[in-house]
N, C-alpha and C positions, 0 to 999 in steps of 0.2 A: 155541381162537380168541382172537387178540390184537386188541383195538380200540385205536386211537390216534385221540383226538377232535383234530381240528387246528382248535382255538378260540383258541390264542395265536400269536404270532410273526408275524403277517400285516403286510403293508406294501400300501399303496395309491397309486396317481398317476394323474393324467391322461395318457392313453395316450402322446399325443404331446409329452411332457415327460420329464425326466429327476429330478423333484422327489418323490420318494419319502416317504410320510408315514406314521407308526405307527399300527396298527388296534389297537384296544383288546381287541376280541373278534369271532369269528365264531360265529353268525351276526350280519349286519351289512348296513347298505347304505352308499353312498356319501355320502347327506346326513348320516347320523350321525357318519361317518368326519371329513366336512370340518367339522361343527359343533365337533367334539372338537378338532381341530387349528386351530379359529379362523379357517379360511378362508371361512366363510359365517356370517352371523347366524341365530339361530333363526328359521326361517321361520314358525313360529306367532305371533310378535309382530308388532304393528304392520303395515306395509307389506313386510315382509321377503320374503314370498312372491315377490313381483315381483324381488326383488335376487338371488334364487338360481334363477331360471329357467334361466339358462345352463347350470347342472348336467346338464340333461336333455339338451342338445344336443350334449354331449362324450362321448367314449368313454373308459372308466376301467380301469385293470389293477390286479388283485390278485395277491400273489406270497406264497409261504411257501418255506422250506427244509424238505423232507420229513424226517422222523425217519429214521435209518438202519435197515434191515431186514436180518436175517442171511438168507443163502442157504439154504433149508430143502431138506428131502429131497424127492423127488419127487412131484408131486401138490399140493403147496403153492401156494396163490394169495395174491398180494398185490393188493388192491382198493382202488381209490378210489370211495368212496360220496359222492355229492353228493344231499343231500335236496331241495334246491331252488337253481336258479341264475337271478336276475331279471336279464334275460331273454335278450337275443342274446348267448350266450357262447361262447367258443373256448377250450378247455382244452388246455394244453402242458405237457409234463415236458421240461426241458431243452431247449426250443425245438420239440419234434416235437409236434404236434397229436394229442391223444387222444381229443378229444369236441368236437362242435359242438352246441350246444342253442339252440333257440328257443321254448321252453316253459318258463314260471316253476313249472309244477306237476308236470313229470315228474321222478320221482327216477332219477337215473343211477348205473349202477355200472360201474366200467371197470378190466379186469385190466391192472396195470401192471408185471407180473414182467419181461417183455422190455424196458420203457423204463427201468428204475433202473440206475444206474450204482453199481457196488458198490465201496466204498473212496473214492467221491467224492461232494461234495454233490449232491442231487437237488432240483431247484427246480421247484415246482409255481406255473404262471403262468394267470391267467383274465383274458383280455380281454372286457369288456363294451361291445358298441357301443350308441349312443344309440336307444333304441327307438322315440322319436319320429320320427328320420330313416328308420330301417329300415322302419317301418310305412307311412310315404309312399311308400317304393320300392314296398312290396307293392300299396298303393292304385293306384299308377301302372301297375303290370304287369297290373292286372285291370279294364281299362274297361269290360268286357262286366257287370260288377257294379253294382248299384244301392246306392251307399255312404250309406244313410240312417239316421237314427236321433236319439235325444235325449241330450243331456249330452256335452261333452268333444269332442276332434278325432276326426273319424269314422273316420280312420285305424285307431284302436284296434280297430277290428273285426276286422283281418286279423292280430291280434297276441295270442298267448295270454299276456296279461300282465293283472294286476288292472286292471278298466277304471276304478276309482276314481282310480287314479293320475293320470288324465288330465284329471281335474277333475270335479266333479259338483255338483249343486245344493244341497250342504251341505259340500263337500271342495274343498281347495286343488288346483292342479295342480302336483304334485311327482313329477317323472318320476324314480322312483329306479332303481337297478341294484346288483349285487352279490351275493355269497354268503348270501342271505337266510335260509337253513336251513343244519344242520349240514353239516360236511365231515369224513369219517372215512378212515383208512388201516386196512384189515381184512386179517389175515393168518390163513389157516385151509387146511385139507384139506377139510372139508365144513361145510355150514351148512345150518340149516332156514330157507330163504328166506321162506316164507309158512305160515302155519296157519290152516285154514279150517273152520269149525264150521257145519254145515248141520242144521238140526234143525226139528221140528214139535211143538207142543204139541198134545196131543189136545183134543177139544171139551169133555171135562168137566175139564180142567186138571190132571188126575191123574197124568199121564206124560208125559216128554219124551223123543223118540228121534231119533236122526239119525246124522250120518258126520261124523267128524274127518279132515280130509285134511291131510299135510304135504307140502310141495314141497322137496326136498332138492337142494342144488347141490353139486357134487364127487362124483367116483366112490368116493371112500373110504368113504362111508357107506352101510351095507348094512341096516340094521335102525333101525326108529323106535320108541321106547316112549312110550305116550301116559298122561296121567293128567288128572282133572278134580277139582279140591279145593274144597270150600265151607268156609271159615274153616279148621278143622283137620282135617276128615272127608274122607277121600278117597272121592269117589263113584263113580268108575270109573278102570279101568286096562286098558290093552290094548297088544298088541306086532303090527307088521306090518312085513314085508319092504319094502324100497325097490324098485319095480318099474323095467322099461326106460325108464319116463317120468319118472324121479325122483320118484315120489309114492309114498307111504305112507298107507293109508286104514284106518280101522276104524270100525265102527258101536257105537253106544253107547246106552244106555235108563238113564232116572234116574226111578225111582218117588217120588211125592210131591215134587214139585220145588219148590224156593223161588222162586217166581216174581217178576219184576221189574215195579214199577209206577211210573206217575208220583207225585210227591210229592201227600200229600193223599189218595191212594186206597190205599196201602199201602207196603210196604218197597221197597228198591232192593239186595236181596242179588245179589252178584257171586261168580260160579265162576273160578277161575283154571284155565286149560285149557293144558296143557304137552305139548310134543313134544321128545325127546331123540333125537338121532342117533347111532349106535353103529357103529364098526367092531370088530366081536367084541365083547369085554367093554369097549373102550375108549370112553369117552363124547367125542365131537369137539364138540357145541355143542347148545344146546337153545334153544328159543323159547317164550315163554308169552304168554297174553293173558288179560285179565280180560273176562268176558262175562257177559250176564244172559239169563235166558230168559222170553220173553213172546210172548204171541200178539197182534200187531198187525195192525188192519184199517183200510184206508179205506173207509168205507162210502159207497157210492154207488148207491143204489136208487130206483127210479121211484117218486114220491108223488103227491098230488093238486096239487101245485104245481109238479114238474119232476123233479128228482132232488137226494137228499139229498147231504152232502158232509161227513162229521164222522168222528171217529176212535174206533175201540173197542179198548181194551187188556184181555187177559185177560177178555173177556166184559163189560166195563163200558164203557158209552158215557162218554166224556170231553168236557166243553167246553173247548175250547183257547183259553183268555184267556192273551194273552201279548203278545209283542214281536218285532220284525224287528230283526236285528242286521247292523251293518256293521263293519269292522275296527275296532277300539279304539284305533288310532293310524295315522297315515299312513305311520309307519315301524314296521312290525310287529314286527321284531326286538326292540325295547325292551319289548314287553308282557309282564311276568312273570307267572308262576303266579298269585303272590299278587294280582295285579290281576284275572286272569280270575277267580279265585275271589269276590274282591268283587262283580263285576259279576253273576256267576251266583247267588251267595247272596243278592243283592238281589232277583233275579227270585222265588226262592223264598220270601222274606220278604214280597214283594208278591203272593203268590198267583197268580203266573203260571207256567203249566204247559208252555207251548210256546215256543220261539225258533226263527225263521226266520233261517237263514244265506242272505242276499241274494246273487244271481248277479253283482253287479257287485264284489264285494268278493274273498275269498281261500278257498280251501279251507282251513278253520281248522286250528289247531295240534292236536296228539295231545291236549295238556292240556284243551283245551276239550271236546272229546267225553268225555274221562275224567271230566270234573267233571259234566257232563251226566248221565252215567250213576251217579255218586255220589249226586249230589242229586236224581235223578229229574225232569229237565227233558226233555221230549219235543222232538227236533230235527227240524225241516222243512230238508232240504238242497236249496237250488236248485244246478243245474250252472252254472258260471261264464260265463254269458251274460247281458247286460242291456242292453236299450233299444236295440235296433239290429236292422238287417238283415245278418245275418251271412253272409259269403260261404261257399261250400262247395266251392271248388277241391280237387283230389286232395289237394295236400300239406297243407293245414290238416285235412282230414278225418282224414288219417293222424294228424296229431298230437294232435287233439282225441281219437281213440280211444284212442292210447297214454296220454294224461292221465288219461282218465276211467276205463281199466281199474286204472291205477296208483292211484286214489284210492278206488275203490269197493273194492278189495280191501284198501287201508288201513283204510278205515272199517267193515268190513262185521261186525266183532265186536260192534260198541257198540248195546246194546239201547235207547238214547235215540233213535236215528236210526229215525224212523217213515215218512219219505216223501221222495222225491226229486222235484223239480221241474225240468223240462228247461231252462227259462230265466225270466229277469225281464222282463216286458211286451214280448217281442219280437212276441207275437201282436198287441199294441197297435200297435206300430210298422207291421206288415202291415195292419192297419185303416186307420191314420192315412194312411198312402200310397197306399191302394188296391191292395197288392201281391196277385198271384194266389194265392188259396186257395180250391181246390175240394175240400171236406170230403169229397165222393162219390169221388173218385179215389184209390184205394187203392194205386195203382202207385209205390213210392218213387222208382223212376227218372225217372218224368215230373216227380216236385218238383224234382230237380236242374235240369231245364230251364227252369224258371220263374224270375221275377224275385224269388221268395221261396224261393232253395234251402236256406235254413236249416231248413224243415220236415224236411227228410232227417234233419238232426242231432236233433230234437226228437221224430220220430214213427217213425223207424228205428234211428238209431245208437246213441242213448242207451238207448232201453228194451231194445235188445239187449245192451248192456254191463250193465245192471241184472239183466236176466233171466240171463246168465251168470255173474255174479260176486257178486251180492248179491239173490238171488230172494226173500228172506224181506222185503223192503222195497218197498213198493207204489210205482209210478212214475205221474207226473202230468206231462203234456207241457209245461205252463207255468205260470206264475203270473203274471196270470190266465189261465185257459184254460176254454171252455165247449163244447167240441167243435164241432158245426156252428153254434152260435149264437155272436153276438157276444161279446167278452170281458167285456162290461159287462152280461150277461143276468144279473137277479138269481135266475134259478129253477134254476140248474145251475152247477156247477163253483165254482171261486172267484173273487173279485172285488176289485179295488183301487178303493175308493170315494174320488175325490178331487174329488167335487163340492162338499165342503167344503173351503175354502182355494183349490184349484185349480178349473177347470171352471165351472160356473155359481154357485160361491159361496153354496150355499144356507146357511140359518140352521143353526148347530150344534144347535140345540135339537131338530132334526128328524132329526138323525143316523141314529137307528135305524130310520127309515122308508126309507132310502137303502141299506140293506145288502143282502147276499144270502145264500147257503147257507154261504159261509166267507168272512171279511172279511180278507184276507191282507195288505191295506194301507189305512191312512187315517190322517190325522192333522191337528195344528194347531202351527204355529210358536209358539216362546215365546222370549224372551232367557234366557240363563243368568243365574246369580246375579252381584250386583255385584262379588264378589271375582274371578269368571272374566273380567269384562270389564275389571276394573282390571289384570288379569295382562297381557292382549294390548294393551291401549291404553296406548302408550308416551309418548303425549303428553296430559299432563292437560286440556290445553283442548279436547280430543275427547270428554271425559266427559258427552256429551248424547244424546239417543235418536237424532236424526237425523245424527249426525256421519258424515264420510266415512270415519274408521277403523273405526267401529262397522258402518256398511254394508258396507265390504270384509270384514267377518267374517261376512256373510251372503250365501250364494252363490245363494239362492231367485229365481228370476224373479219381477219384480214384487211383491217382497216388502214394499216400502213401501206400496204400495195395499192388499195383501191384509191386512197386520197392522193398517193404518188402518180397514179396512172392519170388521172384527171388533171393533174396540175402539169405534168410533164407534157401532156399532149396539147395543152392549151395557153401556158402561161411561161415566162421567163422565170426560172427557179429562183427562190428567195430563202436563205435560211435563218436569217434573223427572225424572232418570234413574231414580232408586229407585222412585218411584210408576208410571212408565212400565213399568219391568221387572215390577212386581206385576201391573198390569192385563194383560200379555201372558201372563202365568203363570196367572193366573186364568182367563182366556180358554180357554187350554189345557186347563186343569183340567176345566171345565165342557165342553167340547165332547167331551173323551174318556170322561167320566161319562155324558153323553147317549148316547154310541154304546153303549160296554159295557153300561151298565145295560138299555138295551132290547134289545140282542142278546142278552143272557143270559136274558132274559125268553123270547125267541123259541125260544131252545134247550128250553125247557119246553113249547112250543107244537108238539108233533109234529118236534121238531129242526129247526125252519126254518132256525135258524143254528147251524152246527156250531163256530164259534169266530171269534175276532177277534184280530189282531196288529197293535198300533199301529205306524205308521212315526213313530218308530224309538226304541229303549231309548237308544242311545249315540251318541257322536261320535266323529270320528276326529282332532279339533282342536278348540281353543275357538273358540266359533263360536255364533251364533243360528241354531237349526234345530228340526226337529220332534222332537228328542229329549227323552225324559222325565227324562233324568240327563246331566249333561253331561261333557265330557271328564275333568275331575277327579272325577267320581263324586259330585258335588253333585245332590241329587234335586230337582227342580222340582216344584212343587205337584201338578201331573198325576200324579206317581207315587202319591201317597197317596190321590188321588181315584180312581185304578183300584184300589189296594189295597182299598179300602173296598167297592166294587161287584164285585170278584172273591172276596171272602171266603167261605169255605166255606157260611155262612148270612148272607145279605145283604137286608135289607128294604128297600123301594123305595116311593116315593110321588111321584106325578106328574100335575099338571095338564094338560088339553089345551093343545096349542100354538094360540096366536092371533098371526098375523103381525102385528105392530104398525107394520110399515113400510110398509103399504097402506092405503088408505081413510083418509087424515088420521090417522093413528095413532089411531083411535077404539079404546076398550077393548072387549073382548067383555062383553055384558050377563051371560052366565053362563059359567061354567068347569066342564065335568066333571072330575073327578079319580079316579084309582085307586089301590090300595095292593096290592102283592104281595109275596111273598118267593121268592127263588131259593136252592135249597141244591143244593150237590154232594154232600152225605152220600148213601151208598148205602141207608141205611135211614131207615125215617119217624123224624120227631123231633116231639115236643110242645114246644109254645113258647104264648108270649103276645105279642100284638101289640098296641103302643098307639098311638094317632094322636090328637096335639093340633092345635087350630088357634089361632095365636098372633098377635097383633096386632104388626106391625112396629113401629108408633110407640109403644105402651105397654108391651110385653111381657107384657100379660095375655092370658089364654085369652079368647076371643070366645064361643066355643060348648063345651059339654061335650065332653070329649075321648071317644074310643071304646077300650075295652079288648076283645080277644078271644082265647079260647083256642082253638088251632088245632094240627091235624097237619099237617106238612110234607111234601109228595110228596117222595119219595126222588129225587135227581138230576133235579131239574126246577122248576117254578115252581107256586106256589100261589097262586091269587088270594085277596086277604083282604077287600076291599070297594070299594065304588064310591060316589060322591057329586057332588053338585052346588055349586059355590060361585056365591053371588049377589052380582056384583061391584058391582051399584048399591046394595045395601041392607047389604053386608057390608064393612067397612074392609078395607084391604090386609093380608093376614097371611100367614103360611107354614103350610105343613102337616108337622108334626114326628112321624116315625115312629121307633119303638123296638121291639125285638124282644129277649125274654128268653127264655133256656133255663135251666132250673134255677135259676131267680132271678137269673141273670147276664145283663147287657145284652151281646148279642152283635154288635149292629150298629145303626146309626141312619142316617135318610136325611131331608133337609128340602128341601121342594120350595119356590120363591120364585116369586113374579109376576114375569113377563119384561115388558121387559129391566130388568136390576137398575140400569140408569141412572136410571130413572123414581123409584127408592125413595131416602128419605133414611136414611142411616146416621150421621148425627150423634148424639152423646149415647149410645152403647151401653152406658156404664157397664161395661167389662172388667175383670176382674181375672185376673192370672195369678201363680200363686204357686209357688215351688219347695220342694220337701220331699224330701230324701234320695232323689235318682234318680228324682224324678217332678215333673211340671208339672201343676198342678191349675187348670183354667180353668173360669171362669163368666162370665155376662154378665147384666144385667138386662133387656136387650131382644135380641131377634134378631140375630146377627152373621153376617157372610158371611167366609168365606176368611181365617180367622186363621191366619197362617204364622209359623214360626219360622226363625230364622237356620239356615242349613247352615253348621255349623263344622266344620272338619278334625277328623276323631278323634272326634265326637261323633254319636250316632245316636239320632233320636226315632223312636218306632212311629208316630207319626201327626202329620199337620200339613194345612194348608188346611182347618181346622175349620169347620163350621158350627155356632154354639154358640146354644142357645135357653136361655131362663130356666127355672130348675127342673132342669136337667140338667147338673149338674157333669161334666166330662170330665177324665179323669185320662191323662196322655201320660207314658210311661217314656222315661227319659234314660239312655242309656250313654256314658261316656267323659268326663264333667264331674266335675272334681275338686272338692273342698270349697272350695278357694279361688279356683275359677275364677269368672269374670263369668258370671251367668246369661244365657242365651239371649235375644237380642231377639227381639221379634215385632212384628207389624203385623196390621190386616186391612183389608178393603174399606172406603173411606170416611173412613178415617183419614188427616187431613192431614199428620202428620209421618211421619217416617222409622222404620225399626225401631227399637224402644224397647229 
């Protein structure tokens, strides 16, 4: 089999002109090529997004001269393979149309033997129509449908194109087109077109048995030889004849298998499964896939509250603390494998165990899932539907089914993939607009006749596809979805909790009381770092918090009021840009800490909460958003706050919430407090917990500290102690908790009187000293939110620290040379900038 990657030698032009431009490489999209040819300015800078809107209104043509192919013996095929065409594409060879596509996620293969001219040039040309204009035609052709939803031009609902391209509340409107995934010319007589591994892990985890199926294309292939290899050991071999349906199938059995676990719970062993097709003794082609064996379950069982929702891997219950993921660039062809690795290793370093691929983005690249397999990150995969009332006319249903068969077959060998969800927030759209949803009506044909026809997609078409092609992965109709109950019901299903930031704008201190069985979205906005803002603010006079250019790089509805609300409620206002950035970042860090810390505790309380995924890990461009790490992989303080509360052993201390913004801001006379420890360890751990009571003004202990020797409950929470603060007789103080295992401090937590704006943070007497790859931090008085500069190429293992006297903290630093300037730092209440 000969494969020629058609990655270089392309040209592009606006279809109705003759101005051909060189293309550096395919995969690509038109914006990347126009930027490279200086036809548009970088849309990520300043207001340039507006200057290049015209690109999405035009049709664009790509062309390449195909390499010469030899006329082979009978049975040889010449096939053009297109892994992804974005989106309305007409493909021609020498002017003859060979393919029409209208779905960017369908992988196409076209036999072109009879289209090629021998001894003459063969030109491949792809015309891409403007998706926005085509979408509006589709919308106009279906007036019977209610085109409703949140975000972007709602004509997007009729087009199988990444929905975030149409603009979202964190992303720009950049209507891409082009060959966004590889294009190849393949020559062969037979090929293994698909390799499927179906298996079951026995209840005792001692054996794996199942079936390996190879689908063979081409009549020359008569026999397939199979093997499974772990490291250098062959654990299975078998041979089967190709049947009349082009399939060869063998059963296999592995004793004492090496099982795949999420990181923190075990190893990530991967087996290489290979199928080789033969004609007699002549090898024609082989296909191999790396896979892992694991028993993955979504546990939804009735309990005293409602119904559980959590994941069990190889008989171990796993609290899924993690993040939601959007595409890491508006122009995905330029995301490198190295950048994907940095993103995902950052999750592992942050003790995040699950990532949710959001339904308004893309079916991710192969390398994304490969890395999740390698690193032990569980994947929650949405189908590509987001925030809308999607139509279900026959043509789009056919396209959706082809797309989803295509993608589930591509992904099914990944052990990291543990759940499919039918959509993102489409049931919330149904509820918001009071569309028809009779849960008791179980006839799918009836659903198509209602004003919410997409129920047919989520509760019939998609579960059928998953059952047929990826039956070992559980299916959930949507995110969020609660069956017969509203999607906001906290007793069953998953929920998106947006009553902090959006909705009723609750205090973030009570985030943990607002959650449900699995919190698959929640968040708080924060500005990115000053270096990121300086990158996109092209006019230095715009470097102030409320500038037009900075606001343009925040797409969230009402962001000015929402940011202002949470800052005014919690912090002393600052108007200088760097001071303002710090306040927004500390607000986000505090909000997420309060949520994760409490929900993880609820995991230990009869699995009330099965996991929490923050909206969102990343950005697709430089912007103010809910991300905890910005477009340039600069971590915001919230990343570190999450890391501390998701650590394998995490101590927690918290006083009862008292709402200071009612009843004339009167303080509570007393405040109850609790201390507990969360552990993800699967065995009991002996530890020592210490709790101190330290004056904020003087830094002195106001009463005797408590030390307790404890046995930590495996995979749950252990209550340590309770008490009451007398706010009338005791001066304002922090509760500072530490936990030791084998004499080492493994976790800290500091609880502060709220709101922080009422506290005096002057005269903290903080010292930060650098020593050979370490920063040593100490303070004479309790200090809130000490953050380090996020510098390119430099990694710190902790930041956004709370420091108390008598507890020196050591932060490790990687990537800082001896002659490099020390990292700058600041903390809440410090008047000047990073030092």
